[in-house]
N, C-alpha and C positions, 0 to 999 in steps of 0.2 A: 237582702241582708247586706249591710255595709261591712267592708273589710278594713280593719285597722292593722297597723304594724305595731308590734310589741318590741321595743328596742331603744337603746341609747347609743348605738354604734353609728357614728355620723356617716361613715362610708356606705353602710348598707341602707341607711335611711335615705340618702341621696339616690341610691340605685332603685330602691323600692318606689319612691315617689315619682321617679321617671316613668313608671307604668301609666300614670295619669288618672288612675281610678281608686287609689288608696285614699280612704276618707279621713283618716286621722292617725295619731301616734299616741300610744300609751307607754308610760315609763314607770319605773319603780326605783326606790333607793337601792335595792339589791342589785339591779342592773348597773347603776352608776358605780357602786362599790366594785363590782366585778370588772368593770372596764377602767378602773383606776381614776375615775373622775373625782377630783378634789374640789374644784370650783363648781359646785352644784348650781349656784345662781347664774354663773356665766353660761353653763350648759343649757339652763332653762331659757335664757334670753336668746341664745343661738337657735335653739330648737323652735322657738316661737316664730322665727322668721323663715323656717324651712318647711313647715307643714301646715295644712289647712286647719287642723284642729290638734291641739296639744293637751294631754291629760297628765297632770303632775300631782305629786303627793302633798297634802297639807296635814302634817302630823302635830299632835299636841296631847297633853294629858287631861285636858278639860275642854269644854266647848269654847271658852274664852281663848285658850291657847291655839286651838285649831283655827278659829276665825282670825286671830291675830296673825298666824302664819300665812293664811291665805291673803290677808291684806298686805303683809310684807312682800309677798311674791308679786302682788298687783302693783306695788310701788316700783318694781324693777322696770327698766326700759324695754318692755315687751312690745312686739309688733302686733300681737293679738292676745286677748284674754284667754287663759287656759281654763279647762275644766279641772276642778279640784277633786282629787281622789282621797276619800276618807274611809278608813277601816270601820266596819260595822261595830257599833257599841251604843249604849245609851248616850254617852257623850258625843259619839260620832253622829247619831241621827239628830241630836239637838243642834249640833254645829251645822249639820246639813240644812236643817230648817231655817236657821238664822242666815246662812249664806244665800239660800234660795230667796228668802224675803228681801235680800239686798240686790237681787237680780242676777246672781251668779249661778252657774251650773255645777252640779256635784255628781261624782261617780262614787256610790257607796259600794265598796268591794270587800274582799275576804269573806264573802257570804257562803255559808254551808247549809243553811236550812231555809225553808219557806217562811218561817216566822221572821227570820232576819230580813229576808227580802221584803216582806210585808211592811216592816217598820221603815225600811228605806223608801218604799213607795209612798207611805203616808207622810214621810218627812219631806217629800217633794223632790227626791233624787231624780236626776235626768237619766242616770244609768244605774242599773242594778246588776252586780257583777259577781256571780258564783264562779268558783275555780274548778274547772272540770278535772284537770290532771291531779290536783291535790285531793279532791274528793275520791276519785277512783283509786288513788294510791292507798286510801284507807278503807277500800272495799265498799264505798257508798255508790248509789245509783245516781250519778251526776245528771244523766240525760233526763231522767224523770223530773228532777228538780227544775231544770230549764223549762221543760214543758209546763210544769205547774206555774212557774213565774209568768210565762207568756199567757197562760189561761187566766190568771188572776188579773193581769193588766187588761186583757180583752174584756173580762167579765165586769170589772168595776170601773173601767175607763181611766186608769191611772196614766198620767202623762210621763211615762218612763220607758226606757228601752232596756231590754235584757241583753247584757253583753256576755258572750261566751269567751272565757279566758283560760289561762293555764293550758294552752294548746300544746300537746306533746307530739301528735301524729297528724298526718294528712286526713286520716279517718275522722278525727275530731271535727274538721271543717264540714264534712258531709253530715255528721251527726248534728252539728249546729244548725245547718239549713233545715234538716228534717224536723228538728225540735221547734222551728219557727222563731228562733231568736232574731233580734233586730240587728245586732252587731257581733262580729267575731274578730277578736284581736289575736294575731298570731305572729310567731317569730318569722324572720325573713327566710330562714332555712325551710320552713314549712310552706310559705307562700310560693317560693321558687319551685316547689314540687307539685303544685296543684294542677299544672297542665301535663304532668308526666304520665305516660302510659306506654307500655312496651308495644302494644298493637298499633297505637298512633305513630310511634317512632318507626315501626316496620312499614306502615302504609306510606308515611312521608318519604322514607328512603326509596320505596318502590316508585313513587311518583317522580322523584328527582332522577332516579335511574332511567326511567322510561322517557322522561323529557329530554335528558341529555342524549340518549340513544337516537332520538328522533330529530334533534336539532344541531348536534355537534358533528362536524366533519372529521374524517380520519386524520387529515392533515394537522388538526389542532393538537394531536396527541403524539405524533411520531417523534422519535428521538432525532436529535441533530446528527447523530452518528449514522453513517450509511456504508458499512463495509462491503466492498465488492471485490471479486477476483475473476480473472479469466480462467477458463478450465485448464489452461496450460501452466498456471502457477502451481508451485509446490504446496504440499500439505503444510510445511513449515510456515510459508508465507500466509496461508489461511489462518493458522494458529495465532500468528502475531496480530493479524487484523482483528480476530475475535477478542484477543486479550486487550488490545488498545481501545477497542470500542466498548468493551464490557458487555457485549452482546453474544449470545450463544449461537449466532448464525452469520454466515457470509452469503451474499447473493452472487451466483455465477452469472456472468454476462458474456454475450458474444461480441464479435468485432463491431457490430452496429450498436452496441450498448443495450440491446434487448435482453430481457431475462431468459436465462437458460435453465436455471435450477437453483437449489440451495445446498449448502453443506453445513451441517450443524455440529455442535459439540457432542451430541449423541452419536452421530456418524463417526466422529473422531475417536471417541472412546471404544466403539465397537471394532473399528479397524485396528487400533493399537492393540487391543486384547487379542484379536485374531492373528495379526501378522507381525506385531512388535514394532520397535522404533525404526526399523529399516525402511518403513514406508514414508518416513518424514520427508525424504528428498524426492519422492515420486510426485508426479503431477496429479492434480485433482481428477483429471479425465481418466488417468490410469486407475486411480483408486475407486472412482465412481461417486456419484452424487445423486441427490433426489431431483429428478426432472419433473417438469410440470408442477412447480410449487403453487401453493395457495397464494393468490394475489388479490389486492383490492385497490381500486382507484383512489387517489388522494382526495378527491372531492366526494367520495361516497360518505354516507351517513354511518355513524358508529353502529347503528342497528344492523346494517348489512355486514359489518365486520364481525359482530357477535354471532350472527347466523353462520358465518364461515367457520369461526372457532368451534361452534357446537357441531356443525356438520362434519368437519374434517378431523376433529379431535386433535388440534394442534395448539401450541402455545404461542406461536408467532406467525405473522403474515407479512409477506413482502408488499410494501406499499409502492404503487407504480403510478407513473404519469405517462400516458401513451406508450405503455409497455416498457418504460425505462424505470429502473428502481430509484426511488427517492428516499427510502428509509424502511424501517421495520416497525410494525405495531405488535407489541407483546401484550398478552392478556393481563399481565401484571400492571401495565400502564393504566388500564381501565380500573383495576382494583385500587391502585394508589390514588387515583383521582376521585374515588368514591362513586364511580359510575356503575361498577359491578361489585357485588358482595363476595366474600370469601367462598361462598358456596359454588361460584362459577369456576373455581380453580380445579 
């Protein structure tokens, strides 16, 4: 089944045909009116150079007028000859037959019955185009009509394609394929959704997460901030460094620069609640801190860091190089980068 775009929006037309496999473009005077196009001929000329196949309306109140309108369009400086769209009627099928005899292709559309489709096939139409959405709006079984049209073409050997149009939902495209139609023309908003599926999105996110965990080093995500204190510095000094770094933890280091422990904003709140602001001028060693903190080497893979988060139930890990602190890794860093989902928090 070929896929066509139903539009006159030049921006979305360019975007859709960048896909590389959209076979053609269908237009209507209604679309042009909605988009405020006043130079219809100029739009047709421009579109003829943008798409591999263009279908445009040829309107008239008689076969002569329809054919004359088609010939007028053909006189424009087109880059390729369009397919002419003609509404079904006795005058329409007569004009279709005359245009076909001149070597032109015609899409007979606005079809609502099998008899109308049959007349279009007999007239030599290249495309027979019932309107699914409009039929269903009035309570008719549009899908059966498409199946009947396909069956008639196969049974009698008509040289025509059934086009599924008036697409309102993604489900219409699935129904078009199952009905066996040859062409489906759909709005860009529908075409963009045809690959969407929540399970696919979930699986893709998992693949990306696991790839990042197995290929990205901890050092790629650590903050440039690396607040450290000696255990002899005051609680006030630790608070200032937490505030300036916007991190909820300072790393305690010894005289040799090795990690001794961590002091967190949680520790701070608990001590203030227990002992009051009098402790602000006390040293961190007097107040106490968490010794033997969770650490990870800067060259470790993120997978190892995630295992540490899960094992120890912490929100941040001290990143070290040869036991010297070089930064902090917060689980939020992985969430912000899209490496972990919110369920890991």
